C-alpha positions in Angstrom: 0.0 0.0 0.0 1.3 3.4 -1.0 2.1 5.7 2.0 0.3 9.0 2.3 3.0 11.7 2.3 2.3 14.7 4.4 4.3 17.9 4.4 3.9 19.5 7.8 4.7 23.3 8.0 5.5 24.4 11.5 7.3 27.5 12.9 10.3 25.7 14.6 11.6 22.2 15.5 11.4 23.2 19.1 9.8 21.4 22.2 6.3 22.5 23.0 3.4 24.3 21.3 2.5 23.4 17.8 5.6 21.2 17.4 4.4 19.0 20.3 1.0 18.6 18.8 2.3 17.5 15.4 5.0 15.2 16.9 2.3 13.5 19.1 0.5 12.7 15.8 3.7 11.5 14.2 4.6 9.1 17.0 1.2 7.4 17.1 0.2 7.2 13.4 0.8 3.9 11.6 4.3 4.4 10.0 3.4 1.9 7.3 0.6 4.2 6.0 1.8 7.7 6.7 5.0 9.6 6.4 5.6 13.2 7.6 8.1 15.5 6.2 8.6 19.1 7.6 9.1 22.6 6.5 10.3 24.8 9.4 11.8 28.2 9.7 14.0 27.4 12.7 16.0 24.3 13.6 15.8 22.7 16.9 16.0 19.6 19.2 13.2 17.7 17.4 15.5 17.2 14.4 17.0 13.9 15.7 13.6 12.3 16.5 12.1 13.3 13.1 15.0 12.0 11.2 14.9 8.7 13.2 11.2 8.4 12.3 12.1 8.7 8.6 11.0 12.3 8.1 12.8 14.8 5.8 13.4 18.3 7.2 13.6 21.5 5.1 14.8 24.6 7.0 14.0 27.6 5.0 13.9 31.4 5.6 10.6 33.2 6.1 9.2 35.3 3.3 9.9 38.4 5.5 13.6 37.4 6.0 14.5 36.4 2.5 11.6 36.7 0.0 13.5 35.3 -3.1 15.1 32.4 -1.2 11.8 31.6 0.5 9.9 31.3 -2.9 12.8 29.4 -4.5 12.8 26.9 -1.7 9.0 26.4 -1.7 9.1 25.8 -5.5 11.8 23.2 -5.2 10.2 21.4 -2.2 6.6 21.2 -3.5 7.5 20.5 -7.1 10.1 17.8 -6.2 9.7 14.1 -6.7 8.3 13.9 -3.1 4.8 14.2 -4.7 3.0 15.2 -1.4 -0.6 14.1 -1.0 -1.1 16.6 1.8 0.3 20.0 2.8 -0.7 20.9 6.4 0.1 24.5 7.3 0.1 25.4 11.0 1.3 29.0 10.7 -2.2 29.7 9.3 -2.3 33.3 7.8 1.5 33.7 7.6 1.8 31.0 4.8 -0.7 31.8 2.2 1.8 31.7 -0.6 3.0 28.2 0.4 -0.6 27.0 0.1 -1.0 28.6 -3.3 2.2 26.8 -4.4 0.6 23.5 -3.2 -2.7 24.3 -5.1 -0.9 25.2 -8.3 1.2 22.0 -8.0 -2.0 19.9 -7.6 -1.6 18.8 -4.0 -4.9 17.0 -3.2 -5.3 18.0 0.4 -4.3 21.5 1.5 -4.9 22.1 5.2 -4.9 25.5 6.8 -4.8 25.1 10.6 -5.5 28.0 13.0 -3.8 27.7 16.4 -4.3 31.3 17.7 -7.1 33.6 18.6 -5.3 36.9 17.8 -2.4 38.7 16.2 0.8 39.3 18.1 2.4 41.6 15.6 0.1 44.6 15.5 1.7 45.8 12.2 -0.1 43.0 10.5 -3.6 44.2 11.6 -4.3 46.3 8.5 -3.4 43.3 6.3 -5.3 40.6 8.1 -8.3 40.7 5.8 -6.1 40.0 2.8 -4.0 37.4 4.6 -7.0 35.5 5.7 -8.5 35.6 2.2 -5.3 34.2 0.7 -5.0 31.3 3.0 -8.7 30.3 3.0 -8.9 30.4 -0.8 -5.7 28.4 -1.3 -6.7 25.7 1.1 -9.5 23.1 0.9 -9.5 22.0 4.5 -10.0 24.5 7.3 -9.1 23.4 10.8 -8.7 25.1 14.2 -7.5 24.0 17.6 -10.7 25.5 19.1 -13.8 27.6 18.4 -12.0 30.9 19.2 -9.1 30.2 16.9 -11.5 29.1 14.2 -13.6 32.2 14.4 -10.5 34.4 14.4 -9.3 33.1 11.0 -12.4 31.9 9.2 -15.1 34.2 10.6 -18.5 32.7 9.8 -17.2 30.3 7.2 -17.3 26.6 8.2 -14.3 24.9 9.8 -13.5 21.7 11.8 -12.1 21.7 15.3 -9.2 19.3 15.9 -8.3 19.2 19.6 -4.7 19.5 20.7 -4.6 16.0 22.2 -1.7 14.9 24.4 -0.5 11.6 25.6 -2.0 11.9 29.1 -0.2 8.9 30.5 3.2 10.7 30.2 2.1 13.2 32.8 0.5 10.8 35.3 3.8 9.1 36.2 5.1 10.4 39.5 8.9 10.9 39.8 10.7 8.6 42.1 12.8 11.5 43.7 11.4 15.0 43.7 14.5 16.4 45.4 16.8 14.9 42.7 14.8 16.7 40.0 14.8 20.0 41.8 18.6 19.7 42.2 19.0 18.8 38.5 17.4 22.1 37.6 18.9 24.1 40.4 15.5 24.8 41.9 14.9 25.8 45.5 14.0 22.9 47.8 11.9 25.0 50.3 9.6 27.1 48.0 6.3 26.7 46.3 7.1 26.2 42.7 4.9 27.8 40.1 5.6 26.7 36.6 5.2 28.7 33.3 5.9 27.0 30.0 6.0 29.2 26.9 7.9 31.2 24.4 9.4 34.4 25.6 7.2 36.7 23.5 4.8 39.5 24.0 1.7 37.4 23.8 2.9 35.1 26.7 2.9 38.2 29.0 5.9 37.3 31.2 5.8 41.0 32.3 2.7 40.1 34.4 4.8 37.5 36.3 7.3 40.3 37.0 4.5 42.4 38.3 3.3 39.7 40.6 6.8 39.1 41.9 7.0 42.7 43.1 3.8 42.6 45.1 4.6 43.1 48.8 1.8 40.8 49.9 2.8 37.9 47.8 3.8 34.8 49.8 7.6 34.8 50.2 7.5 31.1 49.4 6.2 31.6 45.8 8.9 30.9 43.2 8.3 31.2 39.4 9.9 28.8 37.0 9.8 30.0 33.4 10.6 27.4 30.7 11.2 28.3 27.1 13.1 30.3 24.6 12.3 33.4 22.5 13.3 36.9 21.5 12.4 38.5 24.9 14.2 36.1 27.2 17.4 38.1 27.6 15.6 41.3 28.3 13.3 39.6 30.7 16.3 38.2 32.6 17.7 41.8 32.9 14.3 43.2 34.1 14.3 40.6 36.9 17.7 41.8 38.0 16.8 45.5 37.7 13.7 44.8 39.9 15.9 42.9 42.3 13.6 39.9 42.4 16.1 37.2 41.3 15.1 35.1 44.3 11.6 34.8 42.8 12.6 33.3 39.4 14.4 30.5 37.8 14.6 30.7 33.9 15.2 27.4 32.2 15.8 26.4 28.6 13.3 24.5 26.6 13.5 20.9 27.7 12.0 17.5 27.1 11.7 17.1 30.9 8.4 19.0 31.1 6.6 15.9 32.6 9.1 15.9 35.5 8.9 19.6 36.1 5.1 19.5 36.2 5.2 16.7 38.7 7.5 18.6 41.1 5.7 21.9 40.7 3.0 23.2 43.1 1.1 25.2 40.5 0.9 26.4 36.9 0.4 29.9 35.7 -0.4 31.3 32.2 -1.2 35.1 32.0 -1.3 35.2 28.1 -2.8 38.1 26.4 -4.7 35.6 24.2 -4.4 31.9 23.6 -6.2 29.1 21.7 -6.0 25.6 23.2 -2.7 25.6 25.0 -0.8 22.3 25.0 1.2 23.4 28.0 -2.1 24.0 29.9 -3.4 20.6 28.9 -0.3 19.0 30.2 -0.5 20.9 33.5 -4.1 19.5 34.0 -2.9 16.0 33.2 -0.4 16.4 36.0 -3.2 17.6 38.4 -1.8 21.0 39.0 -3.9 24.0 40.1 -3.7 26.4 37.2 -4.1 30.2 37.3 -4.7 31.5 33.9 -6.0 34.7 32.2 -9.6 34.9 31.2 -8.5 35.6 27.7 -7.6 31.9 27.1 -10.1 29.7 25.3 -12.5 28.2 27.8 -12.4 24.8 25.9 -8.9 24.4 27.5 -10.6 23.5 30.8 -10.9 19.7 31.1 -13.5 20.0 33.8 -11.3 18.7 36.6 -11.8 21.9 38.8 -8.1 22.7 38.4 -8.4 26.0 36.5 -9.1 29.5 37.8 -9.8 32.0 35.1 -8.5 35.4 36.3 -8.7 39.0 34.8 -5.3 40.5 34.0 -6.5 43.8 35.4 -7.1 42.3 38.8 -3.6 41.7 40.2 -4.8 41.2 43.7 -6.9 38.2 42.7 -3.8 36.5 41.3 -1.8 37.2 44.4 -4.6 35.9 46.6 -4.9 32.7 44.5 -1.1 32.2 44.7 -1.0 32.7 48.4 -3.7 30.0 48.8 -2.1 27.6 46.4 -2.7 24.0 47.5 -2.6 20.5 45.9 -5.9 19.2 44.5 -6.4 15.4 44.6 -7.3 13.8 41.3 -6.9 10.2 40.5 -5.2 9.0 37.3 -8.6 7.4 36.4 -10.4 10.8 36.8 -7.8 12.6 34.7 -7.8 10.0 31.9 -11.6 9.9 31.8 -11.9 13.7 31.7 -9.5 14.0 28.7 -11.4 11.2 26.9 -14.8 12.8 27.5 -13.7 16.2 26.3 -12.3 14.7 23.1 -8.6 15.3 23.8 -7.6 11.6 23.7 -5.0 10.8 21.1 -6.9 8.0 19.5 -9.9 10.1 18.7 -7.9 12.9 17.2 -5.9 10.5 15.0 -9.1 9.1 13.6 -10.2 12.6 12.6 -6.8 13.4 11.1 -6.6 10.2 9.0 -10.0 10.9 7.6 -8.9 14.3 6.5 -5.7 13.2 5.0 -7.5 10.7 2.8 -10.1 13.1 1.3 -10.0 14.0 -2.4 -12.6 16.7 -2.5 -12.9 20.1 -0.8 -14.7 20.0 2.5 -14.9 23.6 3.4 
């Protein structure tokens, strides 16, 4: 049987976010039936695993960085002997030209996948109508990670929601030695550890964590762990020093050890300015952590385990109060597994949706 060849287009080969979602699919799909290749704009630690699974990786410049080289690379990749059956674009409105290349070259299934409910770069706002029109007209499958992300990109046009499923079992396993893990990452042994996982960018709103850290009435035991990379990481580290709150923070590089960090944390925090269905937030719930998140985050992110508190970014005192009262919430592995299944975030269910999409030959929306 001929394999279905899928070209996945993701921002970076980094751990977390969109990359984690796609890699979860790749690990669980039948390798005798499906093959993933990748276009990415930044290299990263996932390269080794993708290559081991048989995937081909194309690292190319963005159209903003090098327009001519970008177009030349797209033409070469999509018109090559690879003969892709599917092109699946996860950068949504930023890759309309890539989708048009795929349409022109006769790729049967052209997937536009929205993972966000807003625009981080405000300079793009005047162009959003045009960018949305380009990607929606060049694609014949319109997906979103949630209703908010779908409405943002497609408006009132039809789209299908594909939940960002995770491998729940990975986050249920308790570490044998909490102290060893804390020492491994140079974390304080006597503090309440509050984890944040996300790219250092404006939308993730690390500035709000800095604001919380400077509140005089915040419990002295609260210690923030920020995991990730990004353009604002160096400046954020300097701001921490300038504010003299170094004792409140540990900044860590992106790591595959997120399950262990979640298991030794006391809480999870996400003050994003906007967010679709956050993979990091799903992982935190699978680890049964109390989660303090901004009320701008998609409500579908809540797995119904009474672990999430939605809080307004304008009410700093509410966040401080919740942090000061942080406590463990008992949830059994069975409760967690059942909740993810009932909400439709189980890997098996999502893979069934995905394989049906990858085999279509006619436009669906």
